[in-house]
Structures are given as C-alpha cells and as structure tokens.
C-alpha positions, 0 to 999 in steps of 0.5 A, spaced: 430 334 522 433 341 521 438 344 526 435 349 531 439 356 532 439 360 539 445 363 540 445 369 546 438 366 547 436 369 540 431 365 536 434 363 530 441 366 531 447 361 528 452 367 530 453 373 533 459 377 534 462 384 534 464 387 528 472 389 528 471 394 523 465 398 526 465 396 533 458 394 531 454 387 534 452 383 528 448 377 528 447 372 522 440 368 523 436 362 520 430 366 517 425 362 519 427 360 526 427 367 527 421 369 524 424 373 518 421 370 513 416 374 511 419 377 504 416 370 501 423 369 497 424 362 498 431 362 496 432 367 503 435 362 508 439 367 512 439 374 514 445 378 517 443 383 522 446 390 524 443 390 531 445 396 533 442 400 527 436 395 526 438 394 518 438 387 515 440 383 509 437 377 506 442 371 502 441 365 500 446 361 504 450 361 511 456 362 508 454 369 504 451 371 511 457 370 515 461 373 510 457 379 510 457 379 517 464 381 518 463 387 513 457 391 516 459 397 512 458 394 505 450 393 507 448 397 513 447 404 512 448 407 518 455 403 519 457 406 513 455 413 514 450 414 508 444 413 513 442 417 519 440 412 524 433 411 526 430 413 533 426 408 535 431 403 534 434 401 541 441 398 540 441 391 543 449 392 545 446 394 552 442 387 553 446 385 559 443 378 558 447 377 551 454 374 551 457 376 545 463 371 542 469 375 541 
C-alpha cells in the first residue's frame, strides 16, 4: 500500500512552501493522488506546482520535484517574468485554510 499525501488539506500534496526566491506558494504533488496523471506518461510520478500562477512541471522522482520547488523562476514563466499571468488563475495564497510550512 502506498503512502497517502495531503499537506495543507490538498489531495496528493507532499509539500507546500513559500519560495524564498519569489515569495510564491509552491507545492509538490504525487501525480496520481492529486489527479494530475492525465498526461499519460507513466514516468511522471510527481509535479511541482506554482500555486500562485497555476504553472506546473512533471518529474519522474520526488527528489527532482522538491529540487525544482526551490527554484520556481527556472520553470514558472510568470515567476521568471517571461510570461503574463492568466487572468482566470486565482492565487491560492489567499486561502486562509492553508497552513504553509516555513
């Protein structure tokens, strides 16, 4: 039986932290448990998600997902300033029910 992840009350969330580099909320999710496994790629087991901008990137290992979480400017175009934010994405940082680990 595999472990169930639910950091901050979010299904499949292994880690939820504010990135020092950008101040944005970044989550690391188990793809199947979070419902992010629709990519069809069985090697993508983990996702790093910029909660503020709705951008995500898939990884084959938890180690890589956690490493990317510390550098959102490397994979989130909005954090990097190379993309405009989507108007229909509401930052999750305003969700009062979320407890963020330092």
